[in-house]
C-alpha positions in Angstrom: 7.0 12.2 3.8 6.4 14.4 0.8 9.4 13.0 -1.1 7.5 13.3 -4.4 6.8 17.1 -3.9 9.0 19.5 -5.7 11.3 21.9 -3.8 11.2 24.4 -6.6 9.4 27.7 -6.1 5.9 27.8 -7.5 5.1 29.9 -10.5 4.7 33.6 -9.7 6.0 32.9 -6.1 7.5 36.2 -4.8 8.3 35.1 -1.3 11.1 32.7 -0.6 10.4 29.6 1.6 13.0 27.4 3.3 13.7 24.0 1.6 15.4 22.4 4.6 13.5 19.4 6.2 13.4 18.4 9.9 13.8 14.8 10.9 11.1 13.3 13.0 11.4 10.9 15.9 9.3 8.3 14.0 11.4 5.3 12.8 10.7 4.0 9.3 9.4 0.6 8.9 12.2 -0.2 6.5 14.7 0.3 9.3 16.4 3.1 7.3 16.4 5.9 9.9 13.5 8.2 10.7 10.9 9.8 8.6 11.5 13.4 7.5 9.0 16.2 7.6 8.2 18.4 4.5 10.0 21.6 4.0 7.9 24.8 4.0 8.4 25.0 0.2 7.2 21.4 -0.2 4.2 22.1 2.0 3.3 25.2 0.0 3.6 23.3 -3.3 1.4 20.5 -1.9 -1.3 22.9 -0.8 -1.3 24.5 -4.3 -1.5 21.1 -5.9 -4.6 20.3 -3.8 -6.3 23.5 -4.9 -5.6 25.8 -1.9 -4.5 28.7 -4.1 -5.5 31.3 -1.5 -2.9 30.1 1.1 -1.1 32.8 2.9 2.5 32.0 2.0 3.8 33.9 5.0 2.0 31.5 7.3 3.4 28.3 5.7 6.4 28.0 8.0 4.1 28.1 11.0 1.8 25.6 9.4 4.8 23.2 9.0 5.7 23.7 12.7 2.1 22.8 13.7 2.0 19.8 11.3 5.2 18.4 12.8 4.1 19.0 16.3 0.8 17.2 15.8 2.5 14.2 14.1 5.0 13.9 17.0 2.0 13.9 19.4 0.2 11.3 17.3 3.3 9.1 17.3 3.7 9.4 21.1 0.1 8.2 21.5 0.7 5.2 19.2 3.9 4.3 21.1 1.9 4.2 24.3 -0.7 1.9 22.7 2.1 -0.4 21.4 3.9 -0.4 24.7 0.7 -1.7 26.3 -0.6 -4.2 23.8 2.3 -4.9 21.4 3.2 -8.1 23.2 -0.3 -9.5 23.6 -3.7 -8.9 25.0 -3.0 -10.7 28.3 -0.1 -8.4 29.0 -2.2 -5.4 27.9 -4.9 -6.3 30.4 -2.3 -6.6 33.2 -1.4 -2.9 32.4 -5.0 -1.7 32.0 -7.0 -3.5 34.7 -6.2 -1.0 37.4 -7.2 2.1 35.4 -5.4 4.7 33.5 -4.0 6.4 36.6 -2.1 3.2 37.6 -1.2 2.1 34.1 2.2 4.0 33.8 3.5 2.4 37.0 2.3 -1.1 36.0 3.9 -0.7 32.5 7.3 0.4 34.0 7.3 -2.5 36.3 6.5 -5.0 33.5 9.1 -3.5 31.1 11.7 -3.4 33.8 11.3 -7.2 34.2 11.4 -7.7 30.4 14.4 -5.5 29.8 12.8 -2.4 28.4 10.2 -1.6 25.7 10.4 -2.5 22.0 10.2 0.4 19.6 7.5 0.2 16.9 8.1 1.6 13.4 5.9 3.4 10.9 5.5 1.6 7.6 3.3 4.1 5.8 0.4 6.6 6.4 -2.7 7.7 4.6 -4.5 11.0 4.8 -8.3 10.7 4.6 -9.7 14.1 5.5 -13.0 13.5 3.7 -13.7 10.1 5.5 -15.2 10.6 8.9 -14.6 7.7 11.3 -17.6 5.9 12.7 -16.6 7.1 16.2 -16.4 10.7 15.2 -19.7 10.5 13.4 -21.4 8.9 16.4 -20.1 11.6 18.7 -21.3 14.4 16.5 -24.8 12.9 16.5 -24.8 12.2 20.2 -23.4 15.6 21.0 -26.1 17.2 18.9 -29.0 15.2 20.2 -28.0 15.0 23.9 -25.5 17.8 24.6 -25.8 17.5 28.3 -26.0 13.7 28.6 -23.1 13.0 26.3 -20.8 15.8 27.5 -18.9 13.2 29.5 -18.3 11.1 26.4 -16.9 14.2 24.7 -14.6 15.1 27.6 -13.5 11.5 28.2 -12.8 10.5 24.6 -11.9 13.6 22.7 -11.4 17.1 23.9 -11.1 17.0 27.7 -12.2 20.6 27.5 -14.6 21.4 30.3 -15.3 24.9 29.1 -16.3 24.0 25.5 -19.7 25.2 24.5 -22.2 23.1 22.4 -20.9 24.3 19.1 -17.3 23.5 20.0 -18.4 20.1 21.4 -19.9 19.0 18.1 -17.3 20.4 15.8 -16.2 17.6 13.5 -12.5 16.6 13.1 -10.7 18.8 10.6 -8.5 15.9 9.5 -8.1 12.1 9.6 -5.0 9.9 9.1 -4.6 6.2 9.0 -1.1 5.1 10.2 0.2 1.6 9.5 2.7 0.4 12.2 5.0 -2.5 12.3 4.5 -4.6 15.5 6.9 -7.4 16.4 4.9 -10.6 17.4 7.0 -13.7 18.2 9.9 -12.3 16.2 7.8 -11.6 13.1 6.5 -8.2 12.0 2.7 -7.6 12.0 1.1 -4.6 10.4 -1.3 -2.7 12.7 -3.5 0.2 11.5 -4.1 3.2 13.8 -6.8 5.8 13.2 -6.2 9.4 14.2 -8.9 12.1 14.3 -7.6 15.7 14.5 -9.8 18.3 16.3 -9.3 22.0 16.9 -10.4 23.5 20.2 -11.0 27.1 21.4 -7.8 29.1 21.3 -5.8 29.9 24.4 -6.4 33.4 25.9 -3.0 34.3 24.4 -4.4 33.5 20.9 -2.4 30.2 20.5 -4.3 27.5 18.7 -5.4 24.4 20.5 -5.6 20.9 19.0 -6.7 17.5 20.3 -5.9 14.1 18.9 -8.0 11.0 19.2 -5.6 8.2 18.5 -6.7 4.5 18.7 -6.2 1.2 16.9 -8.5 0.6 14.0 -11.7 -1.4 14.6 -10.3 -4.8 13.7 -11.1 -7.7 16.0 -7.9 -7.3 17.9 -8.1 -3.5 17.9 -11.6 -3.6 19.2 -10.5 -5.8 22.2 -7.6 -3.4 22.9 -9.8 -0.4 23.0 -12.4 -2.2 25.1 -9.7 -3.3 27.6 -8.3 0.2 28.0 -11.6 1.9 28.3 -13.3 -0.8 30.3 -10.4 -1.3 32.7 -10.5 2.4 33.5 -14.3 2.6 33.9 -14.4 -0.5 36.0 -11.6 0.6 38.3 -13.2 3.9 39.0 -16.8 2.6 39.2 -15.9 -0.2 41.6 -13.8 2.1 43.8 -10.6 0.2 43.0 -8.3 1.8 45.5 -10.7 1.3 48.4 -11.6 -2.3 47.2 -8.0 -3.3 47.0 -7.2 -1.7 50.4 -10.1 -3.6 52.0 -9.0 -6.9 50.4 -5.5 -6.5 51.8 
């Protein structure tokens, strides 16, 4: 990440920024270790190159920390998707059919029988801040037209923020990334694209910023089925009273 960005101070820069880079927990698709995050100096140079000349240089180190934190969170979500569906749709349904609350236990049981999970790797990524995803656009429109009716969509799929008011609820994502992940299928690598929408929420009472990530497979035929299985399995389990139904069947 950011290998092409210079570590040299910018012209007229009168505040020194660190040039050290932190290593992420995200394995490279090449198999050559993990990706590295940009240094504060690289981040500042990148912002200047994009035209953000009014950036507060004293805040750049905090910006890098948030950047790294969000990417680690995004990768954790991708790993969970891959653990569930990386070995096929049938296996993914076995994990998903009893709802999200039971999925972790089902996944641990299946992985224990298989000998443990297989770690995906990140091949490359693409920032697309100006390209709103269809899902984000749909939720903006629905939240604007029917704020009360579609509040549950908002809470379920994006922010999980019960106290958000209407303006917060329809706030568009401040960034979008596409991440391309290597998935092992029958011993061969398959490239899978994930879409990530980044949202900001109301700050904590302490003033700390709040962010929410909407991470899901891209809307390919396989990705669409994976998303439907995960969402549909959870909805059906709850709507049909899964716990009670299984108890009665037993």
